[in-house]
C-alpha positions as CSV (number, residue, x, y, z in Angstrom):
1,M,111.0,69.3,70.6
2,R,111.4,67.0,73.6
3,S,112.4,68.3,76.7
4,K,115.1,67.2,79.0
5,T,112.8,65.3,81.0
6,G,111.0,63.6,77.8
7,Q,108.2,65.7,78.4
8,L,105.3,66.5,76.2
9,D,102.2,66.9,77.9
10,G,102.9,69.6,80.0
11,P,100.7,72.9,79.6
12,L,100.8,74.3,76.5
13,V,103.0,78.0,76.8
14,T,102.5,80.8,74.0
15,V,105.8,82.9,73.4
16,L,104.8,86.3,72.0
17,M,107.1,88.7,69.9
18,S,106.6,91.6,68.1
19,T,108.7,92.7,65.7
20,Y,109.8,96.3,63.5
21,N,113.0,96.9,61.6
22,R,115.1,94.4,63.0
23,P,115.8,92.0,60.4
24,A,119.2,91.2,61.7
25,Y,118.2,90.0,65.0
26,V,114.6,88.8,64.8
27,G,115.7,85.4,63.4
28,Q,118.1,84.8,66.5
29,A,115.5,85.6,68.7
30,L,113.2,83.2,67.3
31,E,115.5,80.7,67.4
32,S,115.7,81.0,71.0
33,I,112.6,80.0,71.4
34,L,112.6,77.2,69.4
35,R,115.2,75.7,70.9
36,Q,113.8,75.6,74.3
37,T,114.4,72.8,76.1
38,Y,110.4,72.3,76.8
39,G,108.6,71.3,74.3
40,N,104.9,72.3,74.1
41,L,105.2,75.7,72.9
42,Q,104.0,77.6,70.1
43,A,105.7,81.2,69.2
44,V,103.1,83.9,67.9
45,V,105.6,86.6,65.5
46,V,103.9,89.8,64.6
47,R,105.9,92.3,62.1
48,D,104.6,95.6,63.2
49,G,105.1,97.0,59.5
50,G,108.5,97.8,58.7
51,Q,111.2,95.8,56.8
52,S,110.1,92.4,55.7
53,V,110.9,89.3,57.8
54,R,109.7,86.7,55.9
55,E,112.5,84.9,55.0
56,E,114.2,85.3,58.7
57,I,111.0,83.7,60.0
58,H,110.1,81.3,57.1
59,R,114.0,79.6,57.5
60,Y,112.9,77.5,60.5
61,A,110.1,76.3,58.9
62,D,108.4,75.1,62.3
63,P,104.8,74.2,62.7
64,R,104.8,75.8,66.2
65,V,105.3,79.4,64.6
66,V,102.4,81.2,63.6
67,F,103.3,84.5,62.0
68,I,101.4,87.8,61.1
69,D,102.6,89.6,58.6
70,R,101.1,93.2,58.7
71,D,102.5,96.0,56.7
72,Q,101.2,99.0,58.6
73,N,103.0,99.9,62.4
74,R,100.5,99.7,65.4
75,G,102.5,99.7,68.0
76,L,103.8,97.3,70.5
77,P,100.6,97.3,72.5
78,Y,98.4,96.8,69.4
79,S,100.6,94.0,68.1
80,F,100.8,91.9,71.8
81,N,96.9,92.0,71.7
82,E,96.6,91.0,68.1
83,A,99.4,87.9,69.0
84,L,97.1,87.2,72.1
85,S,94.4,86.5,69.8
86,H,96.4,83.5,68.5
87,A,97.4,82.7,71.4
88,R,96.4,79.1,72.1
89,G,98.8,78.3,75.8
90,E,98.0,78.0,79.4
91,Y,100.8,80.5,79.8
92,I,102.1,83.2,77.9
93,C,106.0,84.6,77.6
94,Y,107.5,87.3,76.1
95,L,110.0,87.9,73.9
96,G,111.6,91.2,72.6
97,D,112.9,91.5,69.1
98,D,116.5,92.1,69.2
99,D,116.5,90.0,72.9
100,L,117.3,86.0,73.5
101,L,116.0,83.0,75.8
102,Y,118.4,80.6,77.1
103,P,117.3,77.1,76.3
104,Y,115.8,76.2,79.9
105,H,114.0,79.8,80.2
106,V,110.6,78.4,79.5
107,E,111.3,75.3,81.5
108,T,112.4,76.6,84.5
109,L,109.2,79.0,84.6
110,V,107.0,75.8,83.7
111,T,108.2,73.7,86.5
112,A,108.4,76.7,88.7
113,A,104.6,77.3,88.1
114,Q,103.7,73.2,88.2
115,N,105.5,73.3,91.8
116,H,104.0,76.4,93.0
117,P,100.6,76.7,91.2
118,E,99.5,79.4,94.0
119,F,101.2,82.0,92.0
120,G,100.1,83.1,88.9
121,V,102.6,85.2,87.3
122,I,106.6,83.5,88.0
123,Y,109.9,85.7,86.7
124,S,113.6,85.0,86.7
125,D,116.3,87.3,86.5
126,L,118.2,88.4,83.2
127,Y,121.7,89.7,81.7
128,K,121.5,93.5,80.5
129,A,124.3,92.5,77.6
130,H,126.0,96.0,76.6
131,C,126.8,95.8,73.4
132,R,128.6,97.8,70.6
133,I,126.8,98.0,67.0
134,E,129.7,97.5,64.9
135,S,129.4,99.0,60.7
136,D,127.8,95.6,59.9
137,G,125.0,95.8,62.1
138,R,126.6,93.0,64.3
139,R,126.4,93.5,68.1
140,T,129.3,92.8,70.4
141,V,129.0,92.2,73.8
142,L,131.3,94.5,76.2
143,A,129.5,93.1,79.5
144,K,126.9,91.7,81.1
145,N,125.3,92.4,83.9
146,V,122.2,91.3,86.5
147,E,120.5,94.7,86.5
148,I,117.4,94.1,88.4
149,S,117.2,90.4,90.6
150,R,114.2,91.8,93.2
151,D,111.7,89.1,95.0
152,F,108.2,90.0,94.6
153,D,107.3,93.7,96.3
154,R,103.5,94.3,95.3
155,F,103.5,98.0,97.2
156,A,107.2,98.7,95.3
157,L,105.7,97.3,92.1
158,L,103.3,100.1,92.2
159,Q,105.3,102.9,91.9
160,F,108.3,101.4,89.4
161,N,108.7,97.9,87.8
162,H,111.2,95.9,88.9
163,V,109.7,92.3,86.7
164,L,110.8,92.7,82.9
165,H,108.4,91.1,80.8
166,V,111.1,88.9,78.9
167,S,111.4,87.1,82.0
168,L,108.3,86.3,82.9
169,M,105.9,84.2,82.3
170,H,101.4,84.2,83.6
171,R,98.5,82.2,83.0
172,R,96.7,83.2,80.1
173,D,93.7,83.4,82.2
174,L,94.5,86.6,84.0
175,L,94.5,88.8,81.4
176,D,90.8,87.4,81.0
177,R,90.5,89.9,84.3
178,A,93.0,92.4,84.0
179,G,92.2,93.3,80.5
180,P,94.7,93.6,77.1
181,C,97.1,95.7,76.7
182,N,96.2,99.3,76.4
183,E,96.9,100.5,72.8
184,N,97.5,104.0,73.7
185,L,100.9,103.5,75.5
186,I,103.6,104.7,73.9
187,C,106.3,103.0,76.4
188,L,106.6,101.0,79.7
189,I,104.4,98.5,78.3
190,D,106.1,96.0,80.5
191,W,105.2,97.7,83.8
192,D,101.3,98.4,82.6
193,L,101.0,94.8,82.4
194,T,102.7,93.5,85.7
195,R,101.1,96.4,87.3
196,R,97.8,95.1,86.5
197,L,98.5,91.4,87.0
198,S,99.7,92.3,90.9
199,F,96.3,93.1,91.4
200,Y,95.0,89.5,91.2
201,T,97.7,87.3,91.9
202,D,101.2,86.9,93.4
203,F,104.3,86.6,91.7
204,L,107.3,84.0,92.3
205,H,110.8,85.2,91.9
206,V,113.4,82.2,90.3
207,P,116.7,83.6,91.3
208,R,118.2,82.3,87.9
209,I,118.6,83.7,84.6
210,T,117.3,82.6,81.3
211,G,117.7,85.2,79.3
212,E,119.6,88.2,77.9
213,Y,118.5,92.2,76.8
214,Y,120.6,94.5,74.7
215,A,121.5,97.6,75.6
216,A,123.7,100.0,73.1
217,I,126.8,101.8,74.7
218,P,125.5,105.7,74.9
219,D,128.1,106.6,71.4
220,F,125.8,104.3,69.2
221,Q,122.6,104.6,70.9
222,Q,121.2,106.3,67.8
223,R,121.8,102.9,66.1
224,C,120.4,100.5,68.7
225,E,118.0,102.4,70.6
226,R,115.5,100.2,72.3
227,I,111.4,101.3,71.1
228,S,111.1,102.8,74.6
229,S,113.8,104.8,74.5
230,R,112.5,106.5,71.6
231,K,109.4,106.9,72.4
232,Q,110.6,108.7,75.6
233,K,111.8,111.5,73.2
234,S,108.5,113.5,74.1
235,L,108.4,114.3,77.7
236,N,104.8,115.7,77.9
237,R,103.8,112.4,75.7
238,Y,105.9,110.3,78.4
239,I,104.7,111.6,81.6
240,L,101.2,111.3,80.5
241,N,101.7,107.8,79.4
242,H,103.4,107.3,83.2
243,L,100.0,108.8,84.5
244,T,97.9,106.8,82.5
245,I,99.9,103.4,83.9
246,Q,99.3,104.9,87.5
247,S,96.4,105.4,87.6
248,T,94.9,102.6,86.0
249,R,91.9,100.7,87.7
250,P,91.4,97.5,86.4
251,S,88.3,95.4,86.7
252,K,87.1,94.1,90.0
253,P,87.2,92.5,92.3
254,W,90.4,92.6,93.3
255,P,91.8,89.7,95.2
256,K,95.5,90.8,95.4
257,M,94.8,94.6,96.0
258,K,92.9,96.9,98.6
259,D,91.2,100.1,97.2
260,L,91.9,103.4,98.7
261,S,88.1,106.3,98.7
262,L,90.0,109.4,98.8
263,I,87.6,112.0,99.9
264,L,88.7,116.0,98.9
265,L,86.7,118.6,101.0
266,A,86.5,121.9,99.3
267,D,83.9,125.0,100.3
268,R,83.4,125.5,96.6
269,F,84.8,124.5,93.4
270,S,88.0,127.1,92.6
271,S,91.3,126.8,91.3
272,Q,92.6,125.7,94.2
273,T,90.2,122.7,93.9
274,E,91.9,121.8,90.3
275,Q,95.6,122.0,91.8
276,A,94.7,119.9,94.8
277,L,93.3,117.0,91.8
278,R,96.3,117.5,89.2
279,E,98.2,117.5,92.3
280,I,97.0,114.1,93.4
281,W,96.9,112.5,90.1
282,S,100.9,113.3,89.2
283,H,101.7,112.0,93.0
284,T,99.8,109.1,94.0
285,F,100.6,105.9,92.8
286,Y,98.4,103.3,95.3
287,P,94.8,102.8,93.5
288,Y,92.6,105.1,94.3
289,Q,89.1,106.6,93.4
290,I,88.4,110.8,94.5
291,Y,85.3,111.2,95.9
292,L,84.5,114.8,95.5
293,P,81.5,116.3,97.5
294,L,80.1,119.8,95.5
295,T,76.7,121.2,94.2
296,R,75.6,120.2,90.9
297,S,76.6,123.1,89.1
298,E,80.3,122.7,90.3
299,L,80.3,119.4,89.0
300,D,79.9,120.5,86.1
301,Q,82.0,122.9,85.7
302,L,84.1,120.3,87.1
303,Q,83.4,118.0,84.3
304,R,84.4,120.6,81.9
305,K,87.6,121.6,83.2
306,T,89.6,118.6,84.1
307,I,91.1,115.6,82.8
308,V,92.3,113.9,86.0
309,P,90.8,110.2,86.3
310,N,89.0,108.4,88.7
311,I,86.7,111.1,90.0
312,L,83.7,110.6,91.5
313,G,81.1,113.7,92.1
314,V,79.2,113.7,94.9
315,P,76.0,115.8,94.8
316,V,75.3,118.2,97.8
317,A,73.3,120.7,98.7
318,E,73.9,124.3,98.4
319,G,75.5,125.7,101.6
320,C,76.3,122.4,102.9
321,G,79.1,122.2,105.4
322,K,82.0,120.1,105.4
323,P,80.9,117.1,108.1
324,E,77.7,116.7,105.9
325,R,79.9,116.8,102.5
326,M,82.1,114.2,104.0
327,D,79.4,111.8,105.5
328,A,78.0,112.1,101.8
329,A,80.9,111.1,100.3
330,L,81.5,108.4,103.1
331,R,77.9,106.7,101.9
332,Q,79.6,106.2,98.4
333,C,82.9,105.1,99.2
334,Q,83.9,101.7,97.9
335,G,87.4,101.6,99.4
336,E,88.3,99.5,102.4
337,Y,90.3,102.4,103.1
338,V,89.5,105.9,103.2
339,A,91.7,109.5,103.2
340,V,89.9,112.7,104.1
341,I,91.7,115.4,102.9
342,P,91.0,119.3,102.4
343,D,91.7,120.8,98.8
344,T,94.0,123.6,100.5
345,W,96.4,120.7,100.6
346,R,99.9,121.0,98.8
347,I,101.8,118.2,97.8
348,G,105.8,118.8,97.2
349,F,106.9,118.6,93.7
350,D,109.8,115.9,94.5
351,E,107.2,114.1,97.0
352,V,107.3,110.2,96.6
353,A,104.7,108.8,99.0
354,W,102.8,111.5,100.2
355,I,99.4,109.7,101.0
356,E,101.0,106.2,101.0
357,K,103.7,106.6,104.1
358,S,100.2,107.1,106.2
359,L,98.6,104.1,104.2
360,Y,101.2,101.8,104.2
361,P,101.2,101.0,108.1
362,L,97.3,100.0,107.5
363,L,98.6,97.6,105.1
364,Q,101.2,96.1,107.4
365,G,98.5,94.9,109.5
366,D,98.8,97.3,112.1
367,S,95.7,97.9,114.9
368,V,92.7,98.3,112.6
369,S,91.2,101.2,115.3
370,T,94.2,103.4,114.2
371,A,94.4,106.3,112.0
372,Y,97.1,108.2,110.4
373,E,97.5,111.7,109.9
374,L,99.1,113.0,106.5
375,V,102.7,113.6,107.4
376,G,102.8,117.6,107.6
377,S,99.0,117.9,108.5
378,K,98.7,121.0,110.7
379,P,95.1,121.8,112.9
380,E,94.3,123.9,110.2
381,N,95.3,121.9,107.5
382,W,94.7,118.1,108.3
383,G,94.2,115.0,106.9
384,I,94.0,111.3,107.6
385,V,93.7,107.8,106.9
386,L,91.9,105.0,108.4
387,D,90.2,101.6,107.9
388,S,86.3,103.0,105.9
389,A,84.6,101.0,108.7
390,V,86.0,102.6,111.5
391,L,85.4,106.1,109.7
392,R,81.7,104.9,109.1
393,S,81.7,103.6,113.0
394,A,82.5,107.0,114.1
395,R,80.2,108.7,112.0
396,R,77.5,107.0,112.8
397,H,77.8,107.3,116.7
398,Y,78.9,111.2,116.5
399,P,77.3,112.3,113.2
400,N,77.6,116.0,114.9
401,L,81.2,116.1,115.5
402,P,83.8,117.5,113.6
403,L,85.7,114.7,112.0
404,R,89.0,114.9,114.1
405,E,86.8,115.1,117.5
406,S,84.8,111.9,116.4
407,L,87.1,110.0,115.6
408,I,88.5,110.5,119.3
409,S,85.3,110.0,120.9
410,A,84.8,106.6,119.2
411,G,88.1,105.8,120.7
412,V,90.3,105.8,117.4
413,N,94.2,106.0,118.0
414,I,95.5,108.6,115.8
415,Q,99.2,108.6,115.3
416,L,101.4,110.2,113.0
417,P,103.0,107.3,111.2
418,Q,106.8,106.9,111.9
419,Q,109.8,107.2,109.1
420,S,110.5,103.4,110.9
421,Q,106.5,102.9,108.9
422,W,107.2,104.2,105.8
423,P,107.0,102.7,102.6
424,F,110.4,101.8,100.8
425,Q,112.6,101.1,103.9
426,L,114.8,98.3,101.5
427,E,115.7,101.0,99.1
428,N,116.3,103.4,101.8
429,L,118.7,100.8,103.2
430,I,120.4,100.4,100.3
431,T,120.7,104.3,99.2
432,N,122.4,104.4,102.8
433,A,124.6,101.9,102.2
434,E,125.6,102.7,98.5
435,Y,126.3,106.6,100.0
436,L,128.7,104.6,102.8
437,E,130.6,102.5,99.9
438,R,131.0,105.9,98.1
439,N,132.7,107.6,101.6
440,G,135.2,104.3,101.7
441,A,132.9,103.1,105.0
442,W,132.6,99.4,103.1
443,L,132.1,97.5,106.9
444,D,129.4,100.2,107.8
445,A,127.9,98.9,104.2
446,E,127.7,95.6,104.8
447,I,126.2,95.8,108.3
448,L,123.1,97.7,106.4
449,Y,123.4,94.7,103.4
450,K,123.2,92.2,106.1
451,G,120.2,93.9,108.1
452,A,118.2,94.5,105.1
453,E,118.2,90.7,103.8
454,Q,117.2,90.2,107.1
455,Q,114.2,92.3,107.1
456,F,113.6,91.9,103.6
457,G,115.3,88.6,101.8
458,N,116.4,88.7,98.8
459,G,119.2,86.9,100.0
460,L,121.1,86.6,96.5
461,W,121.1,90.3,95.4
462,M,122.0,91.5,99.0
463,K,124.6,88.7,99.8
464,I,126.6,90.0,96.2
465,R,126.7,93.3,97.5
466,R,128.1,92.1,101.1
467,A,130.7,90.2,99.2
468,N,131.3,93.2,97.4
469,A,131.8,95.2,100.4
470,L,133.5,92.5,102.3
471,Y,136.5,92.8,99.3
472,H,136.6,96.9,99.2
473,A,137.5,96.6,103.1
474,G,139.7,93.7,102.4
475,Q,138.3,91.0,104.5
476,Y,139.2,88.8,101.5
477,D,138.4,85.6,103.2
478,A,134.5,86.9,104.6
479,A,133.9,88.0,100.8
480,G,135.5,84.8,99.3
481,Q,133.2,82.6,101.8
482,W,130.1,84.8,100.6
483,V,131.0,85.1,96.7
484,A,131.7,81.1,96.3
485,S,128.7,80.4,97.6
486,I,126.5,82.6,95.5
487,N,128.9,81.1,92.6
488,D,127.6,77.6,93.5
489,Q,124.1,78.5,93.6
490,R,123.7,81.1,90.6
491,P,127.0,82.6,89.2
492,S,127.1,85.6,86.7
493,V,129.4,87.9,85.2
494,S,130.1,89.9,88.0
495,S,130.5,87.0,91.1
496,L,132.3,85.3,88.8
497,M,135.0,88.2,88.6
498,L,134.4,89.2,91.8
499,E,135.6,86.0,92.9
500,A,138.5,85.9,90.9
501,R,139.6,89.1,92.1
502,I,139.4,87.8,95.6
503,R,141.3,84.5,94.9
504,R,143.9,87.0,93.1
505,K,144.7,88.7,95.9
506,Q,145.0,85.0,98.2
507,N,147.4,84.4,95.6
508,R,145.6,81.5,94.6
509,L,146.2,82.3,90.7
510,S,145.1,79.1,89.0
511,Q,141.8,79.5,90.6
512,A,141.1,83.3,89.4
513,L,142.2,82.4,85.7
514,E,139.7,79.7,85.6
515,L,137.0,81.7,87.4
516,F,138.2,84.2,84.9
517,Q,137.3,82.1,82.1
518,K,134.3,81.1,83.1
519,A,133.2,85.0,83.2
520,R,134.6,85.2,79.7
521,D,132.7,82.3,78.1
522,I,129.2,83.5,79.6
523,L,129.9,87.2,77.9
524,E,130.9,85.2,74.7
525,G,127.5,83.2,74.9
526,S,129.8,79.8,74.6
527,E,128.8,78.8,79.0
528,F,125.7,78.6,80.5
529,Y,127.1,78.0,83.4
530,H,125.0,81.6,84.7
531,A,121.5,79.5,84.8
532,G,122.3,77.1,87.1
533,Y,120.4,73.8,85.0
534,A,122.7,71.2,86.7
535,N,122.0,72.7,90.0
536,G,118.5,71.8,89.7
537,I,115.4,74.4,88.8
538,V,112.7,75.7,91.2
């Protein structure tokens, strides 16, 4: 298949798809791959057990398709790894067996990759298509919205996924370092993948809608639920799955990630130490390794009792004091940053960034000679995060002093991070703006969205929120200008509907009807205005 530019000599792209008990949809999904405007494609389809789809796959008789027909159900991670073993592409894309790629999805991502070779991962936007499942199995789309359209944020990605796997394309060689899919996972496979990739490369966000994924309305959830939803029924397994992803440390070196060494100081191994380890595991999303200085007999107890990962025991002599224990652990630390905390430190159940609040200012390039206390520190229960080289220097020059005194003597500036220095400032601004909206303060909300865009980018996402706030505030001219500029660049169902409502308020009825029709065409799948192909590709 030849692309619109007539190119067949671009890099080979392999699209991976696993299917399980969806014969009614898998053919449409495969067809959306084969109808790509970019021709140099390979599709690897794996039947992960379940109903036969041989007829649906062979109907296309396309030499670019590799079909692995397996009776045993092994799960999505296993299927992706099996498909990867047959992948010949320089780049890898993904597709769910009930999802669709728009015809220019691959071409959009390949063009962006060629124009920006410094990025190893490229991702676009997708529609979430809310559907009703009819009695004959057909899907009736009731609404489409872009649920996620966020520029890449590595720190945020460590805590939650904002890059859907259907939307992304990555270099195949990155998996040689990041590793294959973890076959022990039961859900959140895409987050595990994107999180590991972020250790090695930056991601480029192309804010164009190039596909759609489906979600059944709640009344029909059991008849159209997605694999990840089914797997989450076992809460304990889901939590363990989440913690496994959150604590994964892919192979080094990490060109795009700094490591954190966490020294946990205890007078002896006790239930208090065990509790501290469990709380660190369940609440820490930044990559870390725990260094625990204990006697050999206590380290033997630790090995028998805990399932917490990423612990490195550091043998120390009986009767060794905390400064000596800390120095012994520090000699073993490999991270660019070090945190020192006592095992008496307790992390609140709903705490989101207990150590990240103090680490984040360091990652943002604040003075190397600054150390940040943990939020909530007290003289008798005190924790600190700082550059490992700074701590080593202080301990080398003042080995006989307690930790805090040695840092002060070495001229280290000890600070408590201010709220303005904490992570997730964009999320906080959006949360505050949404609160204002719920209370009718639409103009105040618009000001927050404007500030968020100026400080954190995400232009299209913030502009549509600004336009919506201005509309509800009755500022129709200003709202119309913003949403019209969005629709010139990347129209979507929501932005077209918003502009249509504005034009109706302005008594521009013919224009409103035209906009409503465009939105309807997108819902019915008969138009592709939303991908912006005519406006060019990044």
